[in-house]
Kinemage of the C-alpha trace (Angstrom):
@kinemage 1
@onewidth
@group {chain A} dominant
@subgroup {mainchain}
@vectorlist {calphas} color= white
{ca unk a 1} P 109.932 120.269 142.279
{ca unk a 2} L 106.351 119.596 143.961
{ca unk a 3} L 106.599 121.417 147.396
{ca unk a 4} L 106.410 119.014 150.234
{ca unk a 5} L 103.029 116.967 150.940
{ca unk a 6} L 101.711 118.812 147.923
{ca unk a 7} L 99.893 116.648 145.461
{ca unk a 8} L 100.436 118.716 141.748
{ca unk a 9} L 97.967 117.987 139.495
{ca unk a 10} L 96.622 118.999 136.064
{ca unk a 11} L 94.817 122.355 136.475
{ca unk a 12} L 91.535 123.232 135.095
{ca unk a 13} L 91.674 126.696 132.840
{ca unk a 14} L 89.440 128.785 130.615
{ca unk a 15} L 90.846 131.411 128.147
{ca unk a 16} L 89.922 134.687 129.511
{ca unk a 17} L 90.816 137.228 126.667
{ca unk a 18} L 93.710 137.622 124.021
{ca unk a 19} L 95.461 139.968 121.900
{ca unk a 20} L 93.699 138.698 118.629
{ca unk a 21} L 93.522 135.492 116.502
{ca unk a 22} L 93.174 134.974 113.192
{ca unk a 23} L 90.640 132.718 111.348
{ca unk a 24} L 89.645 129.703 112.479
{ca unk a 25} L 92.708 129.359 115.102
{ca unk a 26} L 90.487 130.291 117.900
{ca unk a 27} L 92.379 130.692 121.474
{ca unk a 28} L 90.215 127.890 122.811
{ca unk a 29} L 92.255 125.348 120.904
{ca unk a 30} L 95.285 125.350 123.046
{ca unk a 31} L 93.093 123.846 125.628
{ca unk a 32} L 93.284 120.122 123.579
{ca unk a 33} L 96.413 118.351 122.645
{ca unk a 34} L 96.139 117.434 118.829
{ca unk a 35} L 99.736 117.705 117.671
{ca unk a 36} L 98.640 116.180 114.291
{ca unk a 37} L 95.984 118.469 113.766
{ca unk a 38} L 97.646 121.994 112.171
{ca unk a 39} L 94.514 123.947 112.664
{ca unk a 40} L 94.573 122.981 116.354
{ca unk a 41} L 96.006 125.775 117.788
{ca unk a 42} L 95.900 129.861 119.079
{ca unk a 43} L 97.115 132.011 116.485
{ca unk a 44} L 98.008 135.483 116.975
{ca unk a 45} L 96.521 138.112 114.120
{ca unk a 46} L 99.515 140.312 113.477
{ca unk a 47} L 103.009 139.602 115.117
{ca unk a 48} L 103.187 143.435 116.653
{ca unk a 49} L 103.564 143.150 120.002
{ca unk a 50} L 102.187 143.801 122.304
{ca unk a 51} L 100.226 139.912 121.463
{ca unk a 52} L 98.721 137.969 124.132
{ca unk a 53} L 96.853 135.192 125.354
{ca unk a 54} L 94.897 135.632 128.968
{ca unk a 55} L 94.384 132.071 130.819
{ca unk a 56} L 91.594 131.994 134.269
{ca unk a 57} L 91.850 129.022 136.426
{ca unk a 58} L 88.938 127.853 137.975
{ca unk a 59} L 90.138 129.177 141.282
{ca unk a 60} L 92.968 130.447 142.936
{ca unk a 61} L 95.954 127.619 142.449
{ca unk a 62} L 99.522 127.327 143.610
{ca unk a 63} L 101.512 126.489 139.656
{ca unk a 64} L 104.306 124.989 139.627
{ca unk a 65} L 104.571 123.973 136.223
{ca unk a 66} L 103.606 124.892 132.279
{ca unk a 67} L 103.950 122.415 129.443
{ca unk a 68} L 103.615 123.612 125.922
{ca unk a 69} L 102.561 121.063 123.148
{ca unk a 70} L 103.423 121.359 119.494
{ca unk a 71} L 102.770 120.353 115.977
{ca unk a 72} L 104.036 116.848 114.916
{ca unk a 73} L 106.660 118.780 112.765
{ca unk a 74} L 108.949 121.731 112.978
{ca unk a 75} L 106.988 125.182 112.494
{ca unk a 76} L 107.680 128.766 111.575
{ca unk a 77} L 104.884 130.312 114.257
{ca unk a 78} L 106.324 128.295 117.469
{ca unk a 79} L 107.450 130.466 119.776
{ca unk a 80} L 110.987 131.364 119.758
{ca unk a 81} L 111.132 133.693 122.699
{ca unk a 82} L 107.773 134.261 125.235
{ca unk a 83} L 107.481 135.081 128.608
{ca unk a 84} L 104.733 134.131 131.355
{ca unk a 85} L 102.926 136.429 134.122
{ca unk a 86} L 100.990 135.416 137.112
{ca unk a 87} L 98.900 136.928 139.797
{ca unk a 88} L 95.371 137.190 141.686
{ca unk a 89} L 94.508 139.555 138.857
{ca unk a 90} L 94.701 140.476 135.582
{ca unk a 91} L 95.846 144.158 135.934
{ca unk a 92} L 98.626 143.288 138.683
{ca unk a 93} L 100.745 140.579 137.255
{ca unk a 94} L 104.078 139.604 137.853
{ca unk a 95} L 106.782 137.869 135.571
{ca unk a 96} L 107.113 133.929 136.332
{ca unk a 97} L 109.308 132.889 133.320
{ca unk a 98} L 111.430 134.282 130.245
{ca unk a 99} L 112.376 131.357 127.912
{ca unk a 100} L 111.670 130.088 124.177
{ca unk a 101} L 111.086 126.729 123.213
{ca unk a 102} L 112.801 124.688 120.366
{ca unk a 103} L 111.682 124.272 117.208
{ca unk a 104} L 110.972 120.710 117.417
{ca unk a 105} L 107.842 118.497 117.627
{ca unk a 106} L 108.660 117.677 121.669
{ca unk a 107} L 106.824 118.858 124.245
{ca unk a 108} L 108.862 120.842 126.985
{ca unk a 109} L 107.689 121.775 130.440
{ca unk a 110} L 109.125 124.855 132.019
{ca unk a 111} L 108.978 125.521 135.999
{ca unk a 112} L 107.541 128.575 137.010
{ca unk a 113} L 108.404 130.709 139.721
{ca unk a 114} L 106.201 130.145 142.549
{ca unk a 115} L 107.939 131.207 145.321
{ca unk a 116} L 108.373 134.650 147.184
{ca unk a 117} L 110.736 135.213 150.321
{ca unk a 118} L 110.509 131.473 150.543
{ca unk a 119} L 106.606 131.239 150.463
{ca unk a 120} L 104.064 130.037 147.886
{ca unk a 121} L 102.832 132.626 145.287
{ca unk a 122} L 99.035 132.160 144.492
{ca unk a 123} L 97.822 132.984 140.946
{ca unk a 124} L 94.463 132.720 139.248
{ca unk a 125} L 95.356 134.249 136.055
{ca unk a 126} L 98.143 133.673 133.635
{ca unk a 127} L 99.184 135.803 130.483
{ca unk a 128} L 101.599 134.144 127.810
{ca unk a 129} L 102.850 137.224 126.084
{ca unk a 130} L 104.822 135.399 122.693
{ca unk a 131} L 108.078 137.785 121.978
{ca unk a 132} L 109.394 136.169 118.746
{ca unk a 133} L 108.879 133.145 116.259
{ca unk a 134} L 111.319 130.840 114.478
{ca unk a 135} L 109.921 132.349 111.371
{ca unk a 136} L 111.067 135.825 110.416
{ca unk a 137} L 107.910 138.289 110.283
{ca unk a 138} L 105.292 135.119 110.945
{ca unk a 139} L 102.900 135.402 113.765
{ca unk a 140} L 102.647 133.516 116.631
{ca unk a 141} L 101.060 129.977 117.328
{ca unk a 142} L 100.864 128.234 120.439
{ca unk a 143} L 99.337 124.452 119.935
{ca unk a 144} L 98.811 122.977 123.576
{ca unk a 145} L 99.151 124.971 126.864
{ca unk a 146} L 99.268 122.245 130.180
{ca unk a 147} L 99.415 123.870 133.668
{ca unk a 148} L 100.571 121.743 137.126
{ca unk a 149} L 99.860 122.702 140.632
{ca unk a 150} L 97.520 122.555 143.164
{ca unk a 151} L 93.837 124.094 144.088
{ca unk a 152} L 93.727 122.536 147.824
{ca unk a 153} L 92.349 124.973 149.679
{ca unk a 154} L 94.074 124.193 152.876
{ca unk a 155} L 97.336 125.160 150.519
{ca unk a 156} L 96.136 128.063 148.695
{ca unk a 157} L 94.196 130.187 151.691
{ca unk a 158} L 97.112 130.372 153.815
{ca unk a 159} L 99.676 131.629 150.777
{ca unk a 160} L 96.910 133.974 149.744
{ca unk a 161} L 96.409 135.542 153.168
{ca unk a 162} L 100.310 135.651 153.425
{ca unk a 163} L 100.793 137.342 150.221
{ca unk a 164} L 98.501 139.679 150.834
{ca unk a 165} L 99.903 140.864 154.240
{ca unk a 166} L 103.050 140.912 152.053
{ca unk a 167} L 101.701 143.384 149.552
{ca unk a 168} L 100.229 145.587 152.272
{ca unk a 169} L 103.802 145.330 153.889
{ca unk a 170} L 105.593 146.595 151.012
{ca unk a 171} L 103.016 149.009 150.197
{ca unk a 172} L 103.825 150.702 153.536
{ca unk a 173} L 107.581 150.762 153.356
{ca unk a 174} L 107.486 152.717 149.924
{ca unk a 175} L 105.152 155.295 151.729
{ca unk a 176} L 107.757 155.332 154.809
{ca unk a 177} L 110.746 155.673 152.398
{ca unk a 178} L 108.542 158.775 150.456
{ca unk a 179} L 108.073 160.619 153.956
{ca unk a 180} L 111.912 160.020 154.624
{ca unk a 181} L 112.866 161.205 151.225
{ca unk a 182} L 110.897 164.595 151.648
{ca unk a 183} L 112.144 164.801 155.431
{ca unk a 184} L 108.527 164.393 156.512
{ca unk a 185} L 110.087 162.427 159.626
{ca unk a 186} L 106.895 163.309 162.157
{ca unk a 187} L 104.709 161.319 159.465
{ca unk a 188} L 107.495 158.916 159.099
{ca unk a 189} L 107.567 157.930 162.577
{ca unk a 190} L 104.043 157.911 163.188
{ca unk a 191} L 103.538 155.904 160.135
{ca unk a 192} L 106.389 153.042 161.059
{ca unk a 193} L 105.080 152.906 164.958
{ca unk a 194} L 101.563 152.666 164.193
{ca unk a 195} L 101.896 149.461 161.553
{ca unk a 196} L 105.329 148.464 163.233
{ca unk a 197} L 106.495 147.347 159.555
{ca unk a 198} L 110.534 148.108 159.569
{ca unk a 199} L 111.498 150.228 156.195
{ca unk a 200} L 115.559 148.766 155.906
{ca unk a 201} L 117.834 146.759 158.387
{ca unk a 202} L 118.128 148.767 161.370
{ca unk a 203} L 121.659 149.589 160.972
{ca unk a 204} L 121.240 151.078 157.219
{ca unk a 205} L 118.332 153.437 159.597
{ca unk a 206} L 121.480 154.584 161.896
{ca unk a 207} L 123.255 154.979 159.454
{ca unk a 208} L 120.836 157.675 157.839
{ca unk a 209} L 120.606 158.813 160.934
{ca unk a 210} L 123.707 159.795 161.645
{ca unk a 211} L 125.035 160.994 158.502
{ca unk a 212} L 121.608 162.623 156.276
{ca unk a 213} L 119.914 163.789 159.500
{ca unk a 214} L 123.315 164.862 162.236
{ca unk a 215} L 126.285 164.942 159.659
{ca unk a 216} L 127.732 162.753 162.237
{ca unk a 217} L 131.001 161.265 159.857
{ca unk a 218} L 132.758 159.597 162.945
{ca unk a 219} L 129.419 157.618 164.065
{ca unk a 220} L 128.874 156.899 160.292
{ca unk a 221} L 132.837 155.221 160.132
{ca unk a 222} L 131.889 153.274 163.462
{ca unk a 223} L 128.414 152.214 161.627
{ca unk a 224} L 130.432 151.109 158.206
{ca unk a 225} L 133.043 149.432 160.940
{ca unk a 226} L 130.330 147.318 161.997
{ca unk a 227} L 128.650 146.247 159.256
{ca unk a 228} L 131.920 144.915 157.717
{ca unk a 229} L 132.172 143.150 161.107
{ca unk a 230} L 128.895 141.856 160.333
{ca unk a 231} L 129.668 140.519 156.841
{ca unk a 232} L 126.817 143.041 155.210
{ca unk a 233} L 129.313 144.142 152.255
{ca unk a 234} L 129.732 140.108 151.746
{ca unk a 235} L 127.272 140.073 148.853
{ca unk a 236} L 128.589 143.020 146.899
{ca unk a 237} L 132.131 141.959 147.019
{ca unk a 238} L 131.019 138.775 145.755
{ca unk a 239} L 128.893 140.396 143.191
{ca unk a 240} L 132.245 142.195 141.655
{ca unk a 241} L 134.101 141.349 138.627
{ca unk a 242} L 137.374 138.826 139.041
{ca unk a 243} L 140.336 139.610 138.512
{ca unk a 244} L 142.749 136.803 137.871
{ca unk a 245} L 146.198 136.245 139.064
{ca unk a 246} L 148.102 133.274 137.548
{ca unk a 247} L 150.140 132.148 139.952
{ca unk a 248} L 153.123 129.387 138.079
{ca unk a 249} L 153.898 126.404 140.490
{ca unk a 250} L 158.044 125.866 139.666
{ca unk a 251} L 159.721 122.942 141.591
{ca unk a 252} L 162.380 123.578 144.085
{ca unk a 253} L 165.561 124.771 142.858
{ca unk a 254} L 167.759 121.690 144.664
{ca unk a 255} L 164.987 119.211 143.712
{ca unk a 256} L 166.154 116.496 141.907
{ca unk a 257} L 164.158 115.914 138.693
{ca unk a 258} L 163.747 112.259 139.186
{ca unk a 259} L 161.877 112.952 142.496
{ca unk a 260} L 159.051 114.627 140.505
{ca unk a 261} L 156.310 112.821 137.918
{ca unk a 262} L 157.355 112.753 134.216
{ca unk a 263} L 155.208 114.379 131.349
{ca unk a 264} L 151.990 112.147 130.579
{ca unk a 265} L 148.552 112.023 129.759
{ca unk a 266} L 145.211 110.682 130.339
{ca unk a 267} L 146.719 110.875 134.029
{ca unk a 268} L 144.399 111.688 137.289
{ca unk a 269} L 144.557 114.157 139.782
{ca unk a 270} L 142.748 114.472 142.781
{ca unk a 271} L 143.021 116.857 145.784
{ca unk a 272} L 142.591 116.558 149.760
{ca unk a 273} L 141.652 119.815 150.958
{ca unk a 274} L 142.021 119.318 154.541
{ca unk a 275} L 145.955 118.688 154.331
{ca unk a 276} L 146.325 120.836 151.039
{ca unk a 277} L 147.781 117.376 149.301
{ca unk a 278} L 147.364 116.527 145.411
{ca unk a 279} L 147.038 112.665 144.387
{ca unk a 280} L 148.476 111.493 140.724
{ca unk a 281} L 148.200 108.061 139.470
{ca unk a 282} L 148.858 106.592 136.287
{ca unk a 283} L 148.294 108.491 132.536
{ca unk a 284} L 150.393 107.508 128.976
{ca unk a 285} L 153.816 109.016 128.602
{ca unk a 286} L 153.798 108.835 124.782
{ca unk a 287} L 154.783 105.137 124.712
{ca unk a 288} L 153.729 103.221 127.753
{ca unk a 289} L 151.013 103.084 130.107
{ca unk a 290} L 152.043 104.464 133.671
{ca unk a 291} L 151.314 102.687 137.259
{ca unk a 292} L 152.842 105.214 139.892
{ca unk a 293} L 151.330 106.874 142.513
{ca unk a 294} L 152.429 110.460 143.600
{ca unk a 295} L 151.518 112.679 146.108
{ca unk a 296} L 152.053 116.569 145.773
{ca unk a 297} L 152.041 118.860 149.216
{ca unk a 298} L 150.714 122.588 148.139
{ca unk a 299} L 152.656 123.896 151.092
{ca unk a 300} L 155.805 122.494 150.824
{ca unk a 301} L 155.549 122.366 147.067
{ca unk a 302} L 157.444 118.858 147.012
{ca unk a 303} L 156.582 115.669 145.361
{ca unk a 304} L 156.435 112.167 146.915
{ca unk a 305} L 156.619 108.880 145.336
{ca unk a 306} L 154.143 106.933 147.185
{ca unk a 307} L 154.477 103.831 144.832
{ca unk a 308} L 156.543 103.493 141.585
{ca unk a 309} L 154.581 100.325 140.554
{ca unk a 310} L 151.189 99.738 142.108
{ca unk a 311} L 150.449 96.672 140.655
{ca unk a 312} L 153.352 95.056 142.789
{ca unk a 313} L 151.727 95.919 145.726
{ca unk a 314} L 148.080 94.649 145.107
{ca unk a 315} L 146.921 97.499 143.618
{ca unk a 316} L 145.785 98.614 139.790
{ca unk a 317} L 147.923 97.770 136.756
{ca unk a 318} L 149.233 100.408 134.680
{ca unk a 319} L 146.523 102.791 132.662
{ca unk a 320} L 145.351 105.835 131.394
{ca unk a 321} L 142.037 107.452 131.066
{ca unk a 322} L 140.805 106.130 134.136
{ca unk a 323} L 139.272 108.370 136.604
{ca unk a 324} L 139.664 108.686 140.535
{ca unk a 325} L 137.737 110.387 143.511
{ca unk a 326} L 139.021 111.025 147.278
{ca unk a 327} L 137.125 110.644 150.248
{ca unk a 328} L 138.717 112.834 152.516
{ca unk a 329} L 137.246 111.907 155.349
{ca unk a 330} L 138.329 108.750 155.551
{ca unk a 331} L 141.294 109.169 153.577
{ca unk a 332} L 140.235 106.556 151.078
{ca unk a 333} L 141.367 106.856 147.112
{ca unk a 334} L 139.261 105.097 144.952
{ca unk a 335} L 140.197 104.012 141.181
{ca unk a 336} L 137.631 102.445 138.305
{ca unk a 337} L 138.171 102.199 134.456
{ca unk a 338} L 140.888 102.259 132.352
{ca unk a 339} L 141.574 102.315 128.400
{ca unk a 340} L 142.893 99.191 126.585
{ca unk a 341} L 144.197 98.913 122.801
{ca unk a 342} L 142.440 97.181 120.184
{ca unk a 343} L 144.556 93.766 120.277
{ca unk a 344} L 144.751 93.725 124.490
{ca unk a 345} L 140.919 93.768 124.148
{ca unk a 346} L 140.520 89.689 124.588
{ca unk a 347} L 136.939 89.022 126.588
{ca unk a 348} L 139.066 87.546 129.358
{ca unk a 349} L 140.811 90.499 129.980
{ca unk a 350} L 137.691 93.705 129.581
{ca unk a 351} L 136.889 93.281 133.181
{ca unk a 352} L 136.233 96.657 134.772
{ca unk a 353} L 138.501 96.384 138.378
{ca unk a 354} L 137.988 98.523 141.232
{ca unk a 355} L 139.969 99.316 143.559
{ca unk a 356} L 140.941 101.794 146.723
{ca unk a 357} L 144.158 103.132 148.433
{ca unk a 358} L 144.170 103.435 152.073
{ca unk a 359} L 146.097 106.891 152.713
{ca unk a 360} L 147.045 106.157 156.372
{ca unk a 361} L 148.049 102.615 155.790
{ca unk a 362} L 149.639 103.210 152.580
{ca unk a 363} L 147.650 99.864 151.356
{ca unk a 364} L 145.806 99.190 147.963
{ca unk a 365} L 142.692 97.002 147.820
{ca unk a 366} L 140.843 95.327 145.626
{ca unk a 367} L 137.307 95.510 145.897
{ca unk a 368} L 136.075 93.871 143.159
{ca unk a 369} L 137.475 92.042 140.057
{ca unk a 370} L 134.688 93.379 137.802
{ca unk a 371} L 132.125 95.672 138.147
{ca unk a 372} L 129.787 94.320 135.488
{ca unk a 373} L 128.945 91.272 137.226
{ca unk a 374} L 127.862 92.973 140.439
{ca unk a 375} L 125.627 95.291 139.275
{ca unk a 376} L 127.908 98.098 138.181
{ca unk a 377} L 129.089 99.434 135.175
{ca unk a 378} L 131.133 97.543 132.691
{ca unk a 379} L 134.670 98.538 131.713
{ca unk a 380} L 134.602 102.188 130.564
{ca unk a 381} L 137.178 104.996 129.765
{ca unk a 382} L 136.679 109.065 130.073
{ca unk a 383} L 133.828 108.566 132.539
{ca unk a 384} L 133.688 111.051 135.477
{ca unk a 385} L 133.355 110.021 138.928
{ca unk a 386} L 131.986 112.059 142.239
{ca unk a 387} L 131.731 111.301 146.145
{ca unk a 388} L 128.778 112.186 148.219
{ca unk a 389} L 130.576 112.495 151.981
{ca unk a 390} L 127.513 112.346 153.799
{ca unk a 391} L 126.050 108.822 152.131
{ca unk a 392} L 129.626 107.832 151.301
{ca unk a 393} L 128.311 107.323 148.001
{ca unk a 394} L 129.934 107.422 144.671
{ca unk a 395} L 128.506 108.085 141.522
{ca unk a 396} L 129.544 107.334 138.416
{ca unk a 397} L 128.286 108.796 134.855
{ca unk a 398} L 129.177 108.079 131.142
{ca unk a 399} L 132.286 106.977 129.269
{ca unk a 400} L 132.679 104.398 126.559
{ca unk a 401} L 132.378 101.096 127.424
{ca unk a 402} L 135.467 98.715 125.905
{ca unk a 403} L 134.169 95.821 124.015
{ca unk a 404} L 136.418 93.169 121.347
{ca unk a 405} L 133.952 94.324 118.405
{ca unk a 406} L 136.547 94.815 115.454
{ca unk a 407} L 136.272 98.611 114.552
{ca unk a 408} L 137.914 100.480 117.198
{ca unk a 409} L 141.253 102.508 116.409
{ca unk a 410} L 144.415 100.868 116.485
{ca unk a 411} L 146.571 103.000 117.567
{ca unk a 412} L 146.904 104.108 121.264
{ca unk a 413} L 147.215 108.163 120.686
{ca unk a 414} L 143.476 108.054 119.704
{ca unk a 415} L 142.069 107.046 122.708
{ca unk a 416} L 144.213 109.731 124.477
{ca unk a 417} L 143.177 112.356 122.142
{ca unk a 418} L 139.377 112.059 123.003
{ca unk a 419} L 140.756 112.350 126.907
{ca unk a 420} L 143.119 114.863 126.373
{ca unk a 421} L 140.914 116.680 123.092
{ca unk a 422} L 142.506 115.540 120.041
{ca unk a 423} L 141.023 114.096 117.470
{ca unk a 424} L 138.554 111.489 118.993
{ca unk a 425} L 136.786 109.958 115.745
{ca unk a 426} L 135.955 106.270 116.138
{ca unk a 427} L 135.290 103.838 113.817
{ca unk a 428} L 132.211 101.904 115.120
{ca unk a 429} L 129.372 103.299 116.172
{ca unk a 430} L 130.186 103.537 120.433
{ca unk a 431} L 128.275 102.322 123.462
{ca unk a 432} L 127.846 104.982 126.422
{ca unk a 433} L 127.526 103.615 129.938
{ca unk a 434} L 124.751 104.820 132.224
{ca unk a 435} L 124.845 106.927 135.822
{ca unk a 436} L 125.721 104.318 138.088
{ca unk a 437} L 125.573 104.670 142.433
{ca unk a 438} L 128.010 102.717 144.539
{ca unk a 439} L 127.602 102.509 148.089
{ca unk a 440} L 131.117 101.891 150.306
{ca unk a 441} L 129.850 100.773 153.437
{ca unk a 442} L 127.333 97.827 151.803
{ca unk a 443} L 129.842 97.507 148.503
{ca unk a 444} L 126.986 97.334 146.673
{ca unk a 445} L 126.373 98.630 143.129
{ca unk a 446} L 123.193 100.881 141.878
{ca unk a 447} L 122.137 101.803 137.954
{ca unk a 448} L 120.087 104.910 138.443
{ca unk a 449} L 119.823 106.065 134.650
{ca unk a 450} L 120.819 103.963 131.580
{ca unk a 451} L 121.971 105.529 128.423
{ca unk a 452} L 118.774 106.306 126.599
{ca unk a 453} L 120.542 105.098 123.065
{ca unk a 454} L 119.932 101.713 124.465
{ca unk a 455} L 116.877 100.374 127.179
{ca unk a 456} L 114.959 103.026 127.961
{ca unk a 457} L 116.107 105.583 130.760
{ca unk a 458} L 115.143 104.973 134.635
{ca unk a 459} L 113.651 108.164 134.693
{ca unk a 460} L 111.112 111.074 132.286
{ca unk a 461} L 114.376 113.084 131.417
{ca unk a 462} L 116.777 111.461 129.259
{ca unk a 463} L 120.331 111.885 130.152
{ca unk a 464} L 122.586 111.475 126.978
{ca unk a 465} L 125.978 109.651 128.542
{ca unk a 466} L 129.192 111.019 127.187
{ca unk a 467} L 132.681 111.007 127.403
{ca unk a 468} L 135.167 114.135 128.087
{ca unk a 469} L 132.448 115.827 130.387
{ca unk a 470} L 132.760 117.035 133.309
{ca unk a 471} L 130.950 116.379 136.782
{ca unk a 472} L 130.530 117.563 139.759
{ca unk a 473} L 128.562 116.855 143.000
{ca unk a 474} L 127.382 119.702 145.502
{ca unk a 475} L 126.954 118.326 148.612
{ca unk a 476} L 124.502 121.398 150.350
{ca unk a 477} L 121.937 121.060 147.186
{ca unk a 478} L 122.131 117.236 146.982
{ca unk a 479} L 123.182 117.799 143.180
{ca unk a 480} L 125.596 116.712 140.026
{ca unk a 481} L 126.486 119.254 137.854
{ca unk a 482} L 126.952 117.576 134.383
{ca unk a 483} L 128.120 119.729 131.654
{ca unk a 484} L 129.341 119.423 128.132
{ca unk a 485} L 131.274 116.572 126.597
{ca unk a 486} L 131.574 114.612 123.369
{ca unk a 487} L 128.865 111.871 121.966
{ca unk a 488} L 130.647 110.028 119.027
{ca unk a 489} L 131.061 112.755 116.515
{ca unk a 490} L 128.507 115.540 118.256
{ca unk a 491} L 130.335 118.393 120.577
{ca unk a 492} L 127.721 118.926 123.614
{ca unk a 493} L 127.319 122.016 125.654
{ca unk a 494} L 124.104 121.169 127.726
{ca unk a 495} L 124.133 122.036 131.140
{ca unk a 496} L 122.184 120.030 133.850
{ca unk a 497} L 121.898 119.162 136.750
{ca unk a 498} L 120.669 115.312 138.941
{ca unk a 499} L 119.388 115.608 142.257
{ca unk a 500} L 120.786 112.108 144.269
{ca unk a 501} L 118.123 112.469 146.353
{ca unk a 502} L 114.782 112.504 144.120
{ca unk a 503} L 116.656 111.464 140.876
{ca unk a 504} L 115.251 114.500 139.100
{ca unk a 505} L 116.963 115.865 136.373
{ca unk a 506} L 117.171 119.818 135.971
{ca unk a 507} L 117.986 121.562 132.636
{ca unk a 508} L 120.170 124.614 132.963
{ca unk a 509} L 121.211 125.140 129.007
{ca unk a 510} L 120.103 122.735 126.729
{ca unk a 511} L 122.876 123.226 124.469
{ca unk a 512} L 120.544 124.023 120.651
{ca unk a 513} L 119.785 127.564 121.288
{ca unk a 514} L 122.352 129.520 119.375
{ca unk a 515} L 124.084 131.842 122.225
{ca unk a 516} L 126.845 134.722 122.160
{ca unk a 517} L 130.121 132.900 122.853
{ca unk a 518} L 130.767 135.229 125.900
{ca unk a 519} L 127.644 133.923 127.402
{ca unk a 520} L 128.555 130.322 127.991
{ca unk a 521} L 131.693 128.414 127.654
{ca unk a 522} L 131.544 126.647 123.838
{ca unk a 523} L 131.099 122.996 122.779
{ca unk a 524} L 134.663 120.894 123.249
{ca unk a 525} L 136.370 118.103 124.739
{ca unk a 526} L 139.053 119.239 127.004
{ca unk a 527} L 137.265 121.906 129.603
{ca unk a 528} L 138.211 120.451 133.493
{ca unk a 529} L 136.035 121.448 136.229
{ca unk a 530} L 136.118 121.937 140.512
{ca unk a 531} L 133.742 123.549 142.459
{ca unk a 532} L 133.190 125.787 145.411
{ca unk a 533} L 130.589 124.607 147.545
{ca unk a 534} L 130.687 127.739 150.304
{ca unk a 535} L 130.846 130.337 147.546
{ca unk a 536} L 128.426 128.171 145.025
{ca unk a 537} L 130.830 128.422 142.287
{ca unk a 538} L 131.988 125.951 139.604
{ca unk a 539} L 135.006 126.697 137.741
{ca unk a 540} L 135.821 125.650 134.637
{ca unk a 541} L 138.950 125.901 132.428
{ca unk a 542} L 138.471 124.906 128.705
{ca unk a 543} L 140.768 124.415 126.635
{ca unk a 544} L 140.441 123.364 122.935
{ca unk a 545} L 136.959 123.823 121.300
{ca unk a 546} L 134.834 123.146 118.675
{ca unk a 547} L 133.401 125.729 116.722
{ca unk a 548} L 130.547 124.265 114.358
{ca unk a 549} L 130.849 127.449 112.227
{ca unk a 550} L 134.063 126.941 111.402
{ca unk a 551} L 135.817 123.906 109.526
{ca unk a 552} L 138.766 123.835 111.800
{ca unk a 553} L 139.539 123.019 115.331
{ca unk a 554} L 140.142 126.277 117.140
{ca unk a 555} L 142.292 126.579 119.923
{ca unk a 556} L 140.683 129.078 122.674
{ca unk a 557} L 142.048 128.763 126.700
{ca unk a 558} L 139.544 130.031 128.649
{ca unk a 559} L 138.407 130.446 132.161
{ca unk a 560} L 134.603 130.679 132.898
{ca unk a 561} L 132.954 130.534 136.622
{ca unk a 562} L 129.137 130.020 136.945
{ca unk a 563} L 127.382 131.213 140.046
{ca unk a 564} L 124.836 128.685 141.142
{ca unk a 565} L 122.509 130.748 142.837
{ca unk a 566} L 122.103 133.483 139.960
{ca unk a 567} L 122.411 131.477 137.126
{ca unk a 568} L 124.763 133.117 135.173
{ca unk a 569} L 128.360 132.750 133.515
{ca unk a 570} L 130.949 134.765 133.856
{ca unk a 571} L 134.305 134.327 131.703
{ca unk a 572} L 137.459 135.405 133.780
{ca unk a 573} L 140.298 134.664 131.173
{ca unk a 574} L 140.060 134.089 126.801
{ca unk a 575} L 143.476 133.414 124.941
{ca unk a 576} L 143.515 132.481 121.470
{ca unk a 577} L 146.483 131.477 120.124
{ca unk a 578} L 149.087 133.873 121.472
{ca unk a 579} L 146.899 136.654 121.994
{ca unk a 580} L 144.676 137.187 125.275
{ca unk a 581} L 142.151 139.054 126.931
{ca unk a 582} L 141.288 138.849 130.468
{ca unk a 583} L 137.779 140.106 131.391
């Protein structure tokens, strides 16, 4: 994302040098974008590393992103893996990106590392190092390269000054470390006093003095207690392997079975973390849709029936495959969407009603009889809803649009299957809903992104709508995190974010490259997710997954944790059939 106040533009560059080139595939060819010309590329003369091409900008710049153009068809010489380095001098470069290109004809843009300790990092040279091509034993080819950033001297000059001071400070720190390790304490103290550069946190210096120099173990223990109290071991503890501990929630012995919800599917649950109360509404019991509303007290382990028939109390009718979200601060539940059997899909019955339940007043309110009439989504099911408590805005993404057109499945079981992950094949080409925002105080809807299969999207990067996906909101990051789902017969495992303030879409994982199943959750349709925005962790429980390398579906119960800061997945629990593995 462009830094505030900086105008990011296309940067001019020249080719400083390259490792090799073959025939007429000169390195300068990458400066022009001719996707229809197979000769308009740089191609190395060998695939034996190291192969590289070094670009030199007109002047030192702050580089934000790099774009790779491609040939109009797939090509075996496209870069499957590559690294990018940058810096002010060609002999002193740091890694800015380690990634790869898809083997298709679509240009790809990558954000480059341009921050060091929160400060923008200036570059004059960019070095692209191919690692692997899509075709085995083929040379490397780059068709077109475009750099985006700024050369404004008022912005670049202070960054160069800061970076030079940073390098000098780090060099002094290395000298201080060397002097102390070799017991040159007089020189260490003299250099530290003269430069006023701190080697480390003062507590670590005290610890070194007490344990290494003085051998005072009592003072060492006191310092360690201080470190614990100050939370200095927190990052280390959070980096340790997770140890899962499952606890089964059993009903109270003296509780009447009639005083708790029956078995169902396609229902909705949400939790109020302030009161530790879970709310459950609707679902399908195998025979009919339900419209009962329950609350569950986590501390007391008790269920309470809030309404046996919400429709009789002015609330929603019986339904399943709907979605529900909770405004904890205002104690309000919002409910949108439902599934209808094909025989009930009449034009006058396909209205997208929208309800709110006031928890304090124990009363339902009909917000709108049909959200589609007021700029909101049409009647949908298997969508996702998230609430932004700060702006009091509800975000709705995806879901399948119900219409009276023929060709929909006749049996109720197929719809719940798409929600619960069983089956999900449809007879006609489905329509999917886009991304909408509902502002609660003004009761207004806004379309943020349309499904790209319909009219053109309202943004530069497509967000493919889907069903059975997960969507979570991070209030501090101001982002929606969207993962996996199903689109017709395609099972998705892409992972991307949407910034609700800027509209920027960032791809975390595109879902097209083959990866080790132990590195990322498999494509499937029964994952359920939640987020801890304080720990910056997303938790995903996945059930039925689709292995494209096998004909049959595989039941794989697995539990994953995604660390947002580290951009890394951790598999905590994996179960196949009757056997399980905890990692």
